[in-house]
N, C-alpha and C positions, 0 to 999 in steps of 0.2 A: 438480485441474482439468486435463483433457486438452484441448488446443487444436490444431487443425490450421490451418496457414496456407499460402497460395499464395505462390509466389515471383514477384516482379515486379521491374522495374528500369528504369534509364535507358539506353536503347540508345546514346545519344550518348556517354555516359561509360563504358559497359561495366560499370557497377556495378549489382549486383542485391541486393535485400534485401526482406524481408517488410514492413519499415517503409514503404518507398516505396509499396507497395500500399495500406496503411492511409491514408497521407497523401493519396494521389491520390483514393481513394474517398470519404473522410470529411472530410478537413481541407483539401483543395485544396492550393494551392501556398504558402499563407501560414502562417507559424509562429504558433502560439498559445501563450502563456506556459506554462500548466500542462502542455499536451501536449508542448511542447518539452522541458520538464523531465523528463517521463517517458522520452523517447527518448534524450536526451543525457546522462542520469545513468548512473553505473556501476551495473548490476544485471544479473542473469541475464535472458536474453530472456523466459523464461516469466513472470518477475515483472513486467517492463515491460509485457508483453502483458496481464497481469491488471489492472495499473493503468489501462491504456488502456481496457479493458472497463469498469472501475469508473467512470472519468470519463464514460463514455457510458451508465451505468446498464444495462449489458448482462450483468451477472452473474446467475447463477441463484439469486437470493434468493427468499424467500417471496412477495413481491409479484408477481414475474414468473411464478413457478410457478402462483400462484393465477389469474392472468389466462388461463392456458392450461388450467385445469382439472386441473392436476397435483398430486399429493400435496406438501404443504409444511408447514413448522413453523407452528403456530398463532401463536406469538409469537417474538420474537428469541431464539435459542438461548443467547445470552450474558447477557442481562438478564431475559428472561421478562416484560418489562413493556410492550413496544410491538411493532407490526408490524415485521417485518424487511424493510428495504430495504438496498441496498448503502451508501447514505449514512448510514443509521442505524447499520449494523453497524460501519463504519470510523471514524465521527467523532462521532456524537451519542449513541450508546449510553453509558450510565453506565459500563459495563465498559470500553468502548473509551477513554473519556476518562481513566479511571484508568490504563489501560495506557500511553497516550501520556505522561501525566505522569511515570510511573516510568521509561519508556524514555528520555525526553528529559532527565530528571534525571541520568542516567548521563553525559550529555555536558555537564552544566552549563547546560542550557537548559529547565528546568521551566516558566519563565514563558511559553514558546511553546506549551505544550500547549493543545489546544482546550478552551474553557470555555463555549462557547455551543452548546446542544443544537440550535439551528436552523441553524447554519452548515453549508456543504457542504465536502467534502474539498478541492475545487478552491479555494474561497475562503479557507479556513483556510491551506492550503499557500502560496497566493500572498502572503498577508499575513505569514505566519511567516518565510518565507525572506528577505524584505526586512529583517528585524531581525537576521539572522545576518551576522557579518563576512564580507566578500566572499571571503576565502580559505577559509572554511569552508562556503560555500553549496553547493558541489558535494557535499561529504560529507553535509550536511543533507538534500539531495534524495535521495541514496541511502538515508539512514536512514528517510525517509518511506516510500519504496517497500518497504523491508525491514519496517517496522512494519505497514503495511497487509497485506503478504503473510503475515506471522506471524498477524495477526488472522484472516485468511481461512482459513489452514490449521487454526487452533485451532477456528474455527467448524465446519469440515468434520469435524474429529475429534469434536466434540460431536454433530453431526447424524448422522453415519454410523457412528460407533464407540461411541456412548453415553457419551462422556466428559463429566464435569461441568465447567462453566466454572471456570477457575482462573487467576488472575493469575500465580501462581508458575510454572505450566506454560507459559503463552504467553511470559512474560519469559525463561524458560530457553530456549525455542525460538528467540526472537529473538536471544538471546546466542550460541547455537550458530551460527545463520545469520550473524550479524555476524562471528564469527571466521572462518568459511569464506569469506565474501566478501572479507575483508581478505587472507586467504592467497591468494585467487584473483586479486588485483590491484586491489582497491578502495582505492587509496592515500589518497584524500581522506576516505573513510569511516574509514580507519585513523587519520588525523590527528584527526578529530573525536572518535573514540572511544579516545583514548589511555589512558583509565583502564581498569582491569580490569573487565570486565563480569560482575559477580556479583549475583545477585538479592538485594535487600534490601527486604522488604515494608514496612519503616518509612518 
């Protein structure tokens, strides 16, 4: 997903960032829990921006494409059972819930995986992070961003490249991303993911 952003900033402090534009235009000056977690967690900027769009249901999933009369998948490309929305794709899809369980199991947190098909990403994330020990919450937040980004990339691979949905593939993708993020400086994520990340379908 290619995104263009304008640069804005705080003239009084001399600090400029794309985040300040988003906050000013859409969030105002008040911090909102889930959105604050998006911007304050360690993640590449393109991944944080994607999560920000997902929180606002502004990703180009089938429901948005259909409203504009554009070509779109008839059903979710990952489960082929329901209409594709960003909330379905990232949290309520049976494929997504299996993915989250296996991903979180690698960090010893399988009990935090979403198990309610009706919950939103924002609500699940807000509840789940409160159950994580405080010193691991920052790493957990980064892992949520990484997991959602991996699902989105796998979805795009299925839609645009004709790939078949595969838990093994998306977990391998997430594992590769996790290692790169840790090498790039995601210290809290590294702490959370101290175990070797190897896909185990069992």
